[in-house]
N, C-alpha and C positions, 0 to 999 in steps of 0.2 A: 504494500500500500504506500502510496506516495502522498506527501503533503502538498496541499495546493500552494501555488506560488503566490507570494505576497509582494506588494510593492515595498521598497525600502521606507522606513519610518522617518529617517533623517536624510535631508539632501545636503550635499556639500556644495557650498557656493564657490564659484570660481574666484580666485584672488587676482587682483589687477597686476599686470606685469610692469607698470610704470607708477612711480609715486605721484600722488595728487596733492595739491595744496589744500589746507584746511579752509573752510569758509571763514571770511573775515567779518567782524561785527560791523553793523551799519552805523556810520557816524550820525548822531542826532544833534541838532543845534542845542546849545546850552541855554537854559532859561535863566536870566538874571546874570549877576556877576559871579565869577568863580570865587570860592571861599578858601582861605588858607587853613582854617581850623573850624571846629564846631561853633555853632552860634553861641554867643554869650561869652566867648573866650577872647580876650583882647589879643590882637596880633602883635602890637608894638609893646616893648617892655617899658613899663612905667616905673618911676622911682618908688622906692619903698615908702609907704605912708607912715610907717612907724620909725621915725628918725629918733635916735637916741640923744642923750644929753652930753655925749662925748666921753662918758665913762665906759669902761670895759673891764672884764675880769682879768687879773694877771696871776692870781694865786688860788689854788684849790686845796681844800682839806676834805678827804673822803674817809669816813669812818664806817666800818662794818661791825656791828655788835649784835648779831643774831642771838636770840634767847638760847642759852645753854652752850653757846659756842665761844671760842676764844676770840676776843675783839681784835680787830686789825685796823690800821689807819695808814693813809699815805698823804704826804704833804708835797705839793708840786707848785713851782712858781716859774714864770717866764724868764726869770733871771738865771735859771739853770739849777735851782735848788730842787732836789728830789730825795725825799726821805720817807722811810716807812717804819712801822712799829707793830709788834705782835705782843699781846698780853695787856692786861688792864693797866698796870703801872706804867709801862712804856707808852701806851696810847695816850694816857693822861699827860705824860711828859711831852709827847709830840704835839699835843694840842696847845700846851703852854708855849712851846718853842715856835709853833706856827704863828701864834698870836704875837710873840715877840718879834718875829721876822717881818711882820707888817710894818713895824716902825723902822726897821733897818734895811729894808729892801732898796737897792739902788734904783729900781724902776718906779718906786713910789715916792721916795724922798729926793728932792733936788740936791745935787752936789754943788758945793760952793764954787769950786774951780771951773766947772763946766758952764754953769748958768751965769756966772758973773761976766764972762767974756762976751 
């Protein structure tokens, strides 16, 4: 007994022998003026409205005293001073030293020879 012949279920499409260019999008005229950014965002850089009074930080004291942990502290200044302490007694001493440095720092106090000229 022979099975009846069936037509193939899938057909193989012939592939082109030469490459074809992809279709290009149609240019549509722009409506209005082209925008540089989203609406509401200024394109030009404006001056900072929060202008300071001329003061800026030059020294930082960072203290870390988490509950149950050993306290640590660092004292840094733009003049080059960089000190750290570990433990309660040393941290307290560094706090006093940082406070004393505020009066001695060459960036905070004018020096007579330089400013007199």
